[in-house]
Backbone as numpy.savetxt, mean C-alpha at the origin, in Angstrom:
# Nx Ny Nz CAx CAy CAz Cx Cy Cz
19.59 -7.32 -2.95 18.74 -6.52 -2.13 17.89 -6.97 -1.19
17.98 -6.84 0.30 17.38 -7.27 0.89 15.97 -6.64 1.12
15.33 -7.32 0.96 13.45 -7.77 0.94 13.31 -6.07 2.07
12.37 -5.20 1.51 11.91 -3.94 1.98 10.92 -4.14 3.03
11.05 -3.21 3.71 10.23 -3.44 4.85 9.01 -2.26 4.49
7.74 -2.70 4.53 6.62 -1.62 4.23 5.76 -1.78 5.38
5.42 -0.56 6.09 4.78 -0.37 7.08 3.22 0.29 6.55
2.28 -0.83 6.83 0.97 -1.07 6.14 0.27 0.09 7.05
-0.32 0.92 6.52 -1.02 2.37 7.19 -0.10 2.60 8.07
1.32 2.90 7.86 2.42 3.14 9.05 2.39 2.07 9.94
2.89 2.48 11.10 3.20 1.33 12.30 2.00 0.99 12.74
0.57 0.41 11.85 -0.71 0.81 12.75 -0.79 -0.85 13.78
0.16 -1.65 13.60 0.16 -2.24 15.30 0.54 -1.54 16.40
0.82 -0.26 16.37 1.43 0.54 17.54 1.03 1.77 17.78
0.30 2.39 16.82 -0.19 3.57 16.30 -1.64 3.41 15.31
-2.32 4.74 15.52 -3.55 4.65 14.98 -3.35 4.73 13.60
-3.77 3.85 12.81 -3.51 3.34 11.17 -3.66 4.64 10.48
-2.93 5.13 9.64 -2.67 5.87 8.29 -3.17 7.68 9.11
-2.06 7.62 10.14 -2.69 8.76 10.41 -0.80 9.33 10.66
-0.37 10.71 10.80 0.95 11.06 10.60 1.77 10.53 12.12
1.16 10.32 13.24 1.83 9.72 14.11 2.12 8.06 13.72
1.36 7.41 13.25 1.95 5.89 12.82 2.95 6.39 11.17
2.84 7.11 10.92 3.76 7.14 9.65 5.11 7.85 10.34
5.30 8.52 11.24 6.22 8.82 11.44 6.95 7.83 12.51
6.11 7.08 13.51 7.09 6.08 14.24 7.17 4.75 13.34
7.19 4.81 12.10 7.53 3.85 11.16 8.89 4.42 10.78
8.49 5.47 10.23 9.83 6.09 9.84 11.35 5.82 10.98
11.14 6.11 12.21 11.83 5.82 13.30 11.90 4.25 13.35
11.22 3.41 13.22 11.78 2.07 12.83 12.16 1.29 11.96
12.63 2.39 10.92 13.36 2.03 10.18 12.54 1.73 8.84
11.20 1.67 8.66 10.55 0.88 7.77 11.37 1.90 6.19
10.92 0.82 5.33 11.80 1.78 3.88 10.60 2.27 3.39
9.39 2.42 3.35 8.16 2.30 3.00 7.39 2.55 3.52
6.01 3.61 3.34 4.99 3.17 4.01 3.73 3.00 3.17
2.50 2.17 3.49 1.79 2.10 2.48 1.00 2.72 3.30
-0.38 3.33 2.34 -1.36 4.24 2.85 -2.55 4.18 2.22
-3.54 4.47 2.22 -5.00 4.35 1.48 -5.84 5.84 1.12
-6.11 6.16 0.19 -6.40 7.79 -0.25 -7.48 7.21 -1.13
-8.44 8.33 -0.63 -10.15 8.02 -1.11 -10.61 9.38 -1.14
-11.56 10.58 -2.13 -11.78 11.85 -2.16 -13.01 11.80 -0.93
-13.38 12.82 -0.32 -14.43 13.44 0.18 -15.17 14.07 -0.87
-16.03 14.65 -0.46 -17.46 14.98 -1.26 -16.75 16.49 -1.81
-16.22 17.38 -1.20 -15.47 18.78 -2.13 -14.21 18.12 -3.17
-13.73 16.81 -2.86 -13.01 16.64 -3.83 -11.24 16.35 -3.03
-11.60 16.53 -1.73 -10.11 16.79 -1.32 -9.52 15.16 -0.86
-8.42 15.33 -1.14 -7.74 13.52 -1.46 -7.34 13.40 0.33
-8.00 12.34 0.72 -7.66 12.30 2.11 -7.18 10.75 2.41
-6.08 10.35 3.38 -5.59 9.26 4.02 -6.52 8.55 4.77
-7.38 7.24 4.43 -8.30 6.89 5.10 -8.89 5.53 4.30
-8.93 4.74 5.03 -8.95 3.19 4.57 -10.66 2.63 4.19
-11.33 3.32 4.67 -13.02 1.98 4.93 -13.38 3.02 3.93
-14.51 2.78 3.75 -15.82 3.37 2.82 -16.49 3.83 3.84
-16.59 3.80 4.91 -17.57 4.45 5.68 -16.95 4.59 7.13
-16.95 5.84 7.59 -16.93 5.98 9.08 -16.86 4.90 10.21
-18.23 4.50 9.94 -18.61 3.64 11.16 -17.63 2.87 12.18
-16.61 2.39 11.37 -15.82 1.66 12.38 -15.17 3.12 13.73
-14.84 3.89 13.15 -14.40 5.09 14.26 -15.27 5.67 15.00
-16.85 6.08 14.19 -17.71 6.68 15.06 -18.91 6.40 15.43
-19.14 4.86 14.81 -20.26 4.12 15.02 -21.34 4.34 13.93
-21.16 5.61 13.15 -22.31 6.04 12.09 -21.53 5.71 10.44
-22.89 4.84 9.56 -22.02 4.75 8.41 -22.72 5.48 7.53
-21.37 6.69 7.64 -21.42 7.35 6.71 -20.32 7.52 5.71
-20.93 7.14 4.55 -19.91 7.39 2.95 -18.92 8.46 3.41
-18.12 7.89 2.83 -16.79 9.34 3.42 -16.66 9.83 1.93
-17.21 9.75 0.41 -17.49 10.44 -0.41 -18.66 11.07 -0.09
-19.54 10.84 0.87 -20.52 12.11 1.22 -20.26 13.05 2.13
-18.96 13.18 2.58 -18.90 13.89 3.77 -18.25 14.83 3.23
-17.81 16.05 3.57 -17.24 17.32 3.00 -15.86 16.90 3.86
-15.07 17.44 3.48 -13.32 18.10 4.06 -13.27 18.11 5.59
-14.41 19.46 5.78 -14.10 19.75 7.08 -14.66 18.48 7.78
-16.13 17.32 7.35 -16.53 16.82 8.17 -15.60 15.71 8.27
-15.09 15.51 7.64 -14.33 14.04 7.88 -13.20 14.44 8.67
-12.50 15.35 8.58 -11.48 15.55 9.52 -11.63 15.74 10.63
-12.90 16.02 10.99 -13.11 16.51 12.47 -13.52 14.72 13.05
-13.19 14.03 12.44 -13.30 12.59 13.32 -11.59 12.38 13.49
-11.54 11.58 14.22 -10.50 11.24 14.90 -10.49 9.50 14.86
-8.98 9.18 14.75 -8.46 7.80 14.41 -7.87 7.55 15.37
-8.45 7.03 16.40 -7.49 6.79 18.06 -6.90 7.98 18.38
-7.71 9.22 18.71 -7.30 10.45 19.14 -6.75 11.44 18.20
-6.50 10.59 17.09 -5.16 11.29 15.61 -6.12 11.79 14.48
-5.72 13.13 14.15 -6.59 13.53 12.77 -6.27 13.12 12.17
-7.46 13.03 10.78 -6.78 12.42 9.77 -6.11 12.98 8.64
-5.44 13.08 8.15 -4.33 13.57 7.01 -4.52 13.66 5.86
-5.05 15.15 5.14 -4.93 14.95 4.31 -3.33 14.47 3.58
-3.89 14.21 1.85 -3.26 13.30 1.63 -2.02 14.68 1.09
-1.90 15.60 0.46 -1.29 16.30 0.56 -0.29 16.49 1.91
-0.60 16.72 2.85 0.45 16.77 3.97 1.28 15.48 4.03
0.77 14.58 3.98 1.85 13.42 3.64 2.76 13.37 2.40
2.08 13.97 1.23 3.15 14.37 0.31 4.05 15.13 0.35
3.69 16.03 1.10 5.16 17.14 2.08 6.28 16.57 2.55
4.82 15.65 3.87 6.62 14.55 4.57 7.00 13.89 3.96
6.24 13.00 2.54 7.22 12.27 1.82 8.65 13.22 1.53
7.98 14.10 0.44 9.17 14.73 0.35 9.96 15.43 1.18
10.15 15.80 2.26 10.82 16.34 2.98 11.91 15.03 3.94
10.99 14.05 3.72 11.88 13.09 4.79 12.64 11.64 3.88
12.24 12.28 2.78 12.61 10.63 1.75 12.15 9.26 1.75
10.72 9.75 2.53 10.32 8.33 3.04 9.72 7.85 1.74
9.92 6.74 0.70 9.04 5.97 0.00 7.27 5.83 0.22
6.77 5.99 -0.62 4.93 5.40 -0.28 4.67 4.56 -1.77
3.89 3.36 -0.97 3.09 2.43 -1.68 1.40 3.26 -1.64
1.32 3.77 -2.37 0.11 4.71 -2.22 -1.11 4.24 -3.09
-1.98 3.49 -2.04 -3.64 2.60 -2.30 -4.33 3.56 -3.12
-5.06 3.38 -4.11 -6.23 4.15 -4.74 -7.18 3.39 -4.67
-8.23 3.48 -3.36 -9.18 3.01 -3.12 -10.62 3.34 -3.81
-10.83 3.04 -5.12 -12.05 3.24 -6.11 -10.81 3.95 -7.35
-12.19 4.66 -7.94 -11.59 4.84 -9.40 -12.22 6.11 -9.39
-11.42 6.90 -10.20 -12.76 8.28 -11.20 -11.75 9.61 -10.57
-10.46 9.55 -9.31 -9.89 10.00 -8.82 -8.48 10.17 -9.25
-8.08 9.72 -10.17 -6.59 9.38 -10.27 -5.95 10.40 -10.83
-6.67 11.38 -11.59 -6.23 13.17 -11.78 -5.36 13.60 -10.66
-6.53 13.73 -9.60 -6.24 14.63 -8.46 -5.16 13.92 -7.76
-4.86 12.63 -7.39 -3.90 11.62 -6.85 -2.32 12.26 -7.35
-2.76 12.28 -9.01 -1.59 12.30 -9.57 -1.17 14.00 -9.60
-1.58 14.70 -9.36 -1.59 15.53 -9.41 -0.75 16.39 -7.84
-0.95 15.84 -7.01 -0.56 16.16 -5.82 1.02 15.45 -5.78
0.92 13.87 -6.44 1.99 13.13 -6.11 3.26 14.14 -7.22
2.57 15.03 -8.10 3.40 15.83 -9.62 4.02 16.77 -8.46
3.09 17.51 -7.88 3.70 18.48 -6.98 4.77 18.47 -6.14
4.48 17.82 -5.49 5.86 17.15 -4.70 7.06 16.31 -5.27
7.17 16.30 -6.49 8.10 15.54 -6.91 8.30 14.28 -6.44
7.28 13.39 -6.27 7.67 12.07 -5.52 7.51 10.59 -6.68
7.76 11.27 -8.05 7.59 9.86 -9.12 8.58 8.64 -8.62
9.88 9.27 -8.17 10.84 8.35 -7.76 10.89 7.78 -6.54
9.71 8.10 -5.43 9.75 7.20 -4.04 8.64 6.70 -4.40
7.63 6.49 -5.57 6.29 6.01 -5.16 5.37 5.25 -5.96
4.98 4.31 -5.65 4.49 2.67 -6.37 2.96 3.11 -5.92
1.94 2.81 -7.13 0.82 3.61 -6.66 0.02 1.87 -7.19
-0.62 1.63 -6.46 -1.32 0.14 -6.28 -3.21 0.37 -6.20
-3.59 -0.62 -6.90 -5.19 -0.86 -6.56 -5.70 -1.94 -7.14
-6.35 -2.47 -5.94 -7.56 -3.74 -6.35 -7.82 -3.50 -7.79
-8.34 -2.06 -8.42 -9.00 -1.71 -9.30 -8.14 -2.10 -10.60
-8.17 -2.81 -11.56 -7.61 -2.47 -13.03 -7.89 -0.79 -14.00
-9.31 -0.72 -13.56 -9.46 0.68 -13.75 -8.75 2.03 -13.46
-8.40 1.98 -12.04 -7.96 3.16 -11.65 -6.43 3.00 -12.26
-5.93 1.87 -12.25 -4.27 1.62 -12.50 -4.51 2.24 -14.43
-5.40 1.45 -14.75 -5.10 2.02 -16.31 -5.29 3.91 -16.51
-6.39 4.28 -15.84 -6.61 5.47 -15.61 -4.81 6.29 -15.73
-4.48 5.89 -14.24 -3.50 6.42 -13.88 -2.22 6.67 -15.10
-2.44 5.20 -16.08 -1.12 4.98 -16.89 -1.35 6.01 -17.93
-2.63 6.44 -18.14 -2.96 7.20 -19.28 -2.68 8.80 -19.49
-2.85 9.12 -17.30 -2.50 10.38 -16.89 -1.76 10.73 -16.85
-1.08 9.63 -16.01 0.64 10.30 -15.37 1.44 9.03 -15.47
1.92 8.05 -16.67 2.66 7.07 -16.71 3.83 6.94 -16.11
3.89 8.45 -15.51 5.68 8.14 -15.07 5.76 7.14 -13.66
4.35 7.28 -13.08 4.18 6.68 -11.64 3.97 5.54 -11.68
4.66 4.52 -11.15 4.72 3.21 -11.08 3.81 2.64 -10.41
3.08 1.18 -10.96 1.41 0.61 -10.33 2.00 -0.57 -9.85
1.11 -1.25 -8.97 1.17 -2.09 -8.31 0.01 -2.69 -8.36
-0.58 -4.18 -8.79 -2.02 -4.58 -9.05 -2.18 -4.90 -7.34
-2.94 -4.78 -7.22 -3.52 -5.81 -5.90 -4.22 -6.93 -5.96
-3.95 -8.00 -5.42 -4.61 -9.32 -5.18 -4.72 -9.66 -3.53
-6.36 -10.07 -3.55 -6.23 -10.64 -2.77 -7.19 -11.87 -2.39
-7.65 -12.60 -1.32 -8.55 -13.83 -0.90 -9.47 -13.48 -0.73
-10.51 -12.52 -0.71 -11.87 -12.62 -0.11 -12.96 -13.14 -1.03
-13.14 -12.38 -2.55 -13.81 -12.44 -3.60 -13.96 -14.55 -3.94
-14.98 -14.87 -4.47 -14.91 -15.79 -5.10 -15.56 -16.13 -6.31
-15.50 -14.16 -6.66 -15.92 -14.47 -8.16 -14.80 -15.33 -8.92
-15.36 -16.22 -9.87 -14.65 -16.88 -11.08 -13.35 -16.14 -11.52
-13.37 -15.24 -12.00 -12.46 -14.59 -13.09 -11.94 -13.65 -12.00
-12.08 -13.18 -10.73 -10.66 -13.24 -9.92 -9.96 -14.07 -9.45
-10.69 -14.99 -8.93 -9.58 -16.26 -8.72 -8.80 -16.57 -9.97
-8.97 -16.70 -11.31 -8.22 -17.03 -12.10 -7.34 -16.14 -12.31
-7.50 -14.55 -11.98 -6.53 -14.01 -12.09 -5.42 -13.83 -10.94
-6.01 -14.43 -9.84 -5.00 -14.56 -8.55 -4.24 -15.52 -9.24
-5.15 -16.61 -9.46 -4.03 -18.08 -9.33 -3.17 -17.91 -10.89
-3.21 -16.75 -11.68 -2.42 -16.50 -13.13 -2.27 -15.49 -13.47
-1.35 -14.46 -12.42 -1.49 -13.17 -12.73 -0.89 -12.39 -13.67
-0.11 -13.10 -14.73 0.28 -12.55 -15.46 -0.26 -11.58 -16.89
-1.48 -11.89 -17.17 -2.34 -10.99 -17.91 -2.66 -9.79 -17.24
-3.35 -9.60 -16.09 -3.53 -8.58 -15.27 -2.25 -7.51 -14.88
-1.27 -8.24 -14.99 -0.23 -7.58 -14.60 0.10 -6.75 -16.12
0.01 -7.46 -17.06 0.60 -6.70 -18.63 -0.76 -5.99 -19.00
-1.67 -5.95 -18.57 -2.70 -4.94 -18.85 -2.62 -3.44 -18.65
-2.26 -3.50 -16.95 -2.27 -2.14 -16.72 -0.66 -1.81 -16.80
0.43 -2.61 -17.21 1.54 -2.30 -17.29 2.41 -1.96 -15.73
2.01 -2.82 -15.12 2.53 -2.51 -13.41 3.97 -3.23 -13.55
4.62 -2.59 -12.66 6.34 -3.29 -12.05 5.85 -4.01 -11.01
4.91 -3.96 -10.46 4.88 -4.71 -8.91 3.31 -5.55 -8.87
3.67 -6.79 -8.43 2.24 -7.32 -7.98 2.20 -7.36 -6.53
1.10 -7.47 -5.94 0.83 -7.16 -4.40 -0.01 -8.33 -4.08
0.52 -9.05 -3.25 -0.38 -10.49 -3.61 -0.69 -10.63 -2.03
-2.02 -10.75 -1.59 -2.07 -11.10 0.12 -1.19 -12.68 0.54
-0.63 -12.54 1.21 0.21 -13.53 1.65 -0.22 -14.70 1.69
-1.85 -15.16 1.87 -2.55 -16.75 2.07 -2.95 -16.89 0.99
-2.69 -15.99 -0.28 -3.23 -16.79 -1.61 -2.64 -18.46 -1.63
-3.22 -18.93 -1.97 -2.86 -20.53 -1.84 -1.65 -20.80 -2.97
-1.75 -20.21 -3.93 -0.52 -20.58 -5.04 0.99 -19.80 -4.91
0.33 -18.97 -3.54 1.98 -17.94 -3.58 2.92 -18.60 -4.17
3.71 -19.65 -2.64 5.14 -20.18 -2.90 5.21 -20.67 -4.22
4.07 -21.28 -5.29 4.82 -21.46 -6.60 4.99 -20.10 -7.28
3.99 -19.35 -7.22 4.02 -18.12 -8.13 5.42 -17.16 -8.10
5.40 -16.91 -6.71 6.34 -15.76 -6.01 7.31 -15.86 -7.12
8.14 -16.78 -7.21 9.66 -16.76 -8.00 9.29 -16.90 -9.30
8.14 -17.65 -9.81 7.92 -17.02 -11.31 7.34 -16.00 -11.85
6.56 -15.61 -10.79 6.23 -13.75 -10.96 7.50 -12.96 -11.27
8.72 -13.14 -10.14 9.77 -12.27 -10.24 10.70 -12.72 -11.36
10.79 -13.76 -12.04 11.52 -14.01 -12.95 10.72 -13.34 -14.50
9.76 -13.03 -14.43 8.85 -12.16 -15.49 9.52 -10.61 -15.26
10.45 -10.29 -14.50 10.56 -9.00 -14.48 10.00 -8.47 -13.26
8.83 -8.64 -12.64 7.59 -8.09 -11.74 8.43 -7.98 -9.85
8.39 -6.87 -9.44 8.37 -7.10 -8.25 7.43 -7.89 -7.63
7.71 -8.26 -6.35 6.40 -8.65 -5.60 6.62 -8.69 -3.86
5.47 -7.63 -3.79 5.46 -7.34 -2.45 4.50 -7.53 -1.58
4.60 -8.25 -0.51 3.30 -9.32 -0.44 2.87 -8.66 1.16
1.50 -8.89 0.93 0.48 -7.95 2.33 -0.21 -9.03 3.41
-0.73 -8.86 4.16 -0.06 -7.74 5.24 0.51 -9.14 6.16
1.70 -9.00 6.85 2.36 -10.32 7.33 2.76 -9.79 8.73
2.38 -10.06 9.54 3.01 -10.01 11.49 3.55 -11.38 12.08
3.58 -12.32 11.00 4.34 -13.41 11.65 5.59 -13.67 11.56
6.58 -13.52 11.86 7.92 -13.75 11.78 8.42 -14.91 10.98
7.46 -15.70 11.49 8.09 -17.55 10.37 7.95 -17.02 9.36
5.75 -16.35 9.26 6.10 -16.33 7.50 6.72 -15.00 6.95
7.03 -14.06 7.56 8.31 -13.35 7.20 9.28 -13.96 6.62
9.91 -14.92 7.65 11.31 -15.54 7.40 10.88 -16.56 5.90
9.66 -17.06 5.88 9.25 -17.85 4.85 9.48 -16.94 3.07
8.79 -16.10 3.57 8.97 -14.96 2.10 10.38 -14.53 1.91
10.90 -13.88 2.82 12.02 -13.78 2.40 13.07 -14.56 1.97
13.14 -15.70 1.81 13.69 -17.11 1.43 13.07 -17.03 0.86
12.00 -17.03 0.12 11.32 -17.18 -1.36 11.76 -15.91 -2.20
12.03 -15.05 -1.44 12.70 -13.83 -2.73 11.70 -12.55 -2.54
10.87 -12.46 -2.03 9.74 -11.23 -1.75 10.52 -10.18 -1.65
10.25 -9.56 -2.89 10.85 -7.79 -2.60 10.80 -6.95 -1.87
9.04 -7.02 -0.84 8.88 -6.49 -0.09 7.95 -7.18 0.50
7.71 -6.72 2.10 6.84 -7.28 2.62 5.65 -6.43 3.29
4.41 -6.40 3.15 3.78 -5.34 3.78 3.07 -5.88 5.54
3.59 -5.00 6.63 3.15 -5.66 7.91 2.50 -4.68 9.03
1.84 -4.69 9.66 1.27 -4.13 10.43 2.70 -3.33 12.01
3.43 -4.28 11.36 4.72 -4.43 12.74 5.99 -4.46 12.27
6.26 -2.66 11.59 7.47 -2.81 10.92 8.88 -2.89 11.64
8.91 -2.78 12.71 10.20 -2.75 13.69 10.48 -4.25 13.74
9.17 -5.33 14.23 8.89 -6.57 14.09 9.87 -6.88 12.47
9.41 -6.85 11.41 9.66 -7.03 10.05 11.31 -6.55 10.39
11.89 -5.43 10.32 13.00 -5.12 10.49 13.90 -5.75 11.19
13.59 -6.83 12.24 14.53 -7.30 12.61 14.54 -8.31 11.96
13.96 -8.81 11.11 13.93 -10.29 10.72 14.61 -10.25 9.68
14.06 -8.94 8.95 15.35 -9.00 7.71 16.49 -8.83 7.97
17.24 -7.91 8.86 18.55 -7.45 9.10 18.78 -8.93 9.84
18.19 -9.52 10.31 18.49 -11.43 10.66 19.04 -12.06 9.33
18.17 -12.07 8.91 18.12 -12.79 7.46 19.43 -12.11 6.64
19.71 -10.69 6.53 21.05 -10.36 6.12 22.05 -10.76 6.99
21.99 -10.84 8.12 23.38 -11.21 8.89 23.39 -12.80 8.42
22.73 -12.98 8.46 22.91 -15.12 8.09 23.44 -14.97 7.08
22.93 -14.16 5.43 23.33 -14.50 4.38 25.04 -14.24 4.77
25.37 -13.30 4.72 26.87 -12.83 4.88 27.48 -13.45 5.50
26.96 -14.10 6.87 27.90 -14.89 7.38 28.92 -15.93 7.00
């Protein structure tokens, strides 16, 4: 199977991140999947928003979890409204677009699962998180949703560095189907084929350089997450064409 083109927060290199405009642009650019972030407002609405606070967008460090749905959704991301997660679920059902839903935190897994179930998205969705507690909770609440363990490069905590250097225990503990490592992980070239041979999908984030894309495709990455899905689509299609000559 060709490497999946996964649009990071939609086509966020060309449109406001995590907005319906970015998601629709990614669809027209032939993305296979949309990666998006979800978190709750103070009154329990699940919204599509990446940061812990609104500071990047309005200069005020207001915690998203302290704002009501009405307050948060008055904010604009590059001029575009913040979508409710339910709006995105409805869109995914209607278009058939696959989703990589990143849970930003924990404690609201049931609300996320309820919306995914309402729109019958189990076959279209992988739910990912940096937080094992969130994935464990989801496994208990709604085991039908596939889980992906996210791993990055920012933390210097020894136990996190060990987990990233040998992710198998972490993947088994949450019964993940996929590993989502940052492309900068030092051991990724060695680990990627090992993880795939153990039966896990490997979706690598966030890659915008065509040379890095080509290297990951050659290494067998199942999916690549990019801010520029049109660019990635060209690289993937070129690799398919070269392989069939």
